[in-house]
C-alpha positions as CSV (number, residue, x, y, z in Angstrom):
1,M,63.5,123.2,124.0
2,Y,66.2,123.5,126.3
3,G,65.1,120.9,128.5
4,L,64.7,118.5,125.6
5,M,68.4,119.3,124.7
6,E,70.0,118.8,128.0
7,R,68.0,115.0,128.5
8,L,69.6,113.9,125.1
9,D,72.4,115.3,126.4
10,D,72.2,113.0,129.4
11,L,71.6,109.8,127.4
12,P,74.1,107.3,127.8
13,R,76.0,106.0,124.7
14,P,74.0,102.4,124.4
15,A,70.8,104.8,124.4
16,W,72.5,106.6,121.3
17,I,73.5,103.9,119.6
18,A,70.0,102.4,119.9
19,L,68.5,105.3,118.6
20,V,70.1,105.5,115.6
21,V,69.6,101.6,114.7
22,L,65.9,102.1,115.4
23,G,66.2,105.5,113.1
24,F,68.0,103.4,110.1
25,I,65.2,100.6,110.7
26,L,62.1,103.3,111.0
27,F,63.2,105.4,108.1
28,W,66.9,106.0,106.9
29,P,67.1,109.6,106.7
30,I,66.6,109.8,110.6
31,G,69.0,107.1,111.2
32,L,71.5,109.1,109.1
33,A,70.6,112.3,110.8
34,L,71.0,111.2,113.9
35,L,74.7,109.7,113.0
36,I,75.7,112.8,111.6
37,Y,74.4,114.6,115.1
38,L,76.6,112.5,117.1
39,K,79.6,113.4,114.8
40,W,79.3,116.7,114.4
41,S,78.4,117.6,118.2
42,G,81.5,115.6,119.2
43,R,79.5,112.3,120.8
44,M,81.5,110.1,118.6
45,F,84.7,110.2,118.2
46,C,86.4,113.4,117.6
47,S,84.7,116.2,116.2
48,R,85.6,119.2,113.3
49,H,85.3,121.5,116.3
50,G,88.1,120.2,118.1
51,H,86.6,119.0,121.5
52,Y,85.6,115.2,122.6
53,G,81.8,114.6,123.4
54,H,80.0,114.2,126.1
55,W,81.2,110.6,127.0
56,N,84.9,111.2,126.5
57,A,84.8,114.2,129.2
58,P,82.4,113.8,132.0
59,E,84.9,115.5,134.6
60,G,87.4,118.2,134.2
61,R,86.1,119.0,130.8
62,S,87.8,122.5,131.0
63,E,91.3,120.7,132.1
64,R,91.2,118.6,128.9
65,R,90.5,121.4,127.2
66,E,93.2,123.7,128.2
67,A,95.3,120.5,128.2
68,R,94.5,120.1,124.4
69,Q,94.6,123.6,123.4
70,E,98.4,123.8,125.0
71,F,98.7,120.5,122.8
72,R,97.8,122.0,119.2
73,A,99.7,125.2,120.3
74,W,103.1,123.2,121.0
75,R,102.7,121.2,117.9
76,R,102.1,124.2,115.6
77,G,104.5,126.1,116.6
78,N,107.5,123.5,117.6
79,R,107.4,121.7,113.9
80,W,110.7,119.7,113.3
81,G,111.4,118.6,116.4
82,R,112.0,122.0,117.8
83,H,110.4,122.6,121.2
84,G,110.0,125.3,123.9
85,S,111.3,125.7,127.3
86,S,111.0,122.4,129.4
87,G,111.6,125.0,132.6
88,N,115.0,123.2,133.2
89,V,117.7,125.8,131.9
90,A,120.6,122.9,131.6
91,F,118.2,120.2,130.2
92,D,117.1,123.2,127.4
93,E,120.8,124.3,126.6
94,Y,122.0,120.2,126.5
95,R,118.6,119.4,124.5
96,E,119.3,122.7,121.4
97,E,123.3,121.6,121.5
98,T,122.3,117.8,120.9
99,L,119.6,118.8,118.2
100,R,122.2,121.5,116.8
101,K,125.0,118.1,116.5
102,L,122.3,115.9,114.9
103,D,121.3,118.6,112.4
104,D,125.5,119.1,111.6
105,E,125.6,115.3,111.0
106,Q,122.5,115.1,109.1
107,R,123.9,117.9,106.8
108,E,127.2,116.5,106.2
109,F,125.7,113.3,105.4
110,R,123.7,114.7,103.0
111,D,127.0,116.2,101.4
112,Y,128.5,113.0,101.8
113,L,125.7,111.6,99.5
114,D,125.8,113.8,96.9
115,R,129.4,113.7,96.7
116,L,129.4,109.8,96.2
117,R,126.5,110.0,93.6
118,S,128.5,112.8,91.7
119,A,132.0,110.5,91.7
120,K,129.7,107.7,90.9
121,D,128.2,109.7,88.1
122,R,131.3,110.9,87.0
123,A,133.4,107.1,86.9
124,E,130.5,105.9,84.7
125,F,130.5,109.0,82.3
126,D,133.9,108.5,82.2
127,Q,133.8,104.6,81.3
128,F,131.1,106.0,78.8
129,M,133.8,108.4,77.2
130,T,136.4,105.9,77.1
131,E,134.5,102.9,75.5
132,R,133.1,105.6,72.8
133,R,136.7,106.5,72.3
134,N,138.1,103.4,71.6
135,N,135.5,101.8,69.5
136,P,134.4,104.4,67.2
137,P,131.0,104.2,65.6
138,P,130.6,101.7,62.6
139,A,131.4,103.8,59.3
140,K,128.2,104.0,57.3
141,E,128.4,102.0,54.4
142,P,127.4,103.6,50.7
143,T,124.0,102.6,50.1
144,T,124.1,101.5,45.9
145,Q,120.7,102.3,44.6
146,T,119.9,99.5,42.0
147,A,117.0,101.1,39.2
């Protein structure tokens, strides 16, 4: 059984494609099973197991796996543009200072927009109140009932 799996792993991509097509032609569940196996095993695109298939990484598989793991760790731990050390202290200080300045500018801009919206809302409300004071609502005329 193990020898069969090794042979299947060594099949080139066109052979797998031909097997899937043939499986769909002969009996569609076989083609579907092969397609699901290719996706699950990582031979087609990226698998849910976090590795690339046999065809995408035949050489240096462990190096690529380590690089992907490092990238994922970096991506998980460094959201919102915060990065780990680059190894250059001067650059890291410059980057942190620049990011701090950008954060400050972003905060100041949001505060400015909030003040601008508040001033606009205040002006619109004041205008409404002025118009309301100058034009009182029409008094209701007494209605006469005729019986």
